[in-house]
N, C-alpha and C positions, 0 to 999 in steps of 0.2 A: 310694250304692248304684248310681247310673247309670254310675259309672266302671268297675264290674265286670261290666257287662252287655255280652256280645259276641254276642248272638243271642237266641233264645227261651228258653234254658236257663240257670238259675242253679245251678251245682254246690254252692254253699254259700251258706246265708243266715245270717249271724252275728246275734246279738242287736242289736249296733250297727246293722246293715242294717235289721233290723225296726223298730227304734226310728225310723228315718227315713221310714218308710212312713206317710202320712196316712191315717187312717180316718175317714170322715164319721160324725157323730153326729147323726142326725136327731132332731128333737123326738118325745117319746113319742107324741103323736096321729098323727103321720106314720108312725111305726113300726106303730102299731095298724092304720092304713088300708092300708099295705103288706101286712101280715099277713092282713087279711081279703081283700084281692085274691089273694094267694097261694093261700088256702084255696078261694076261688071257682074259681081256675084248676084246682086239683086235682079239684074237684067236677065241672067241665065236661069235663075229661080222662077222668074215670070214665065219664061219660054218653057221651062219643064212643067210648070203647073198648067199651062195652056195645052201642052201635048198630053198630059195625063188626063185632062178634062175630056179631050177629043177621044182618047182610048176608051175611057169609062163610058162615054155616050155610044161609041161603036159597040161595045161589049153589051150594054143594056139593050141596044136596038136588036142584036143577035139573039139575046136571051128572050126578048119579048115577042119574037117573030116565030 
């Protein structure tokens, strides 16, 4: 596949090309750990978005008064 790459774009990916790509297969406990971390990141992102919304609302209230 490297021989066909001439930049950041691959116009065509053939089954043979895809077959040459190595995909890591982490042990299941590691996959679970990564999954829990991702869920936690989404929870924290939701919390941050809520705090940001509150801050924006407070700032808009101050500006409009």
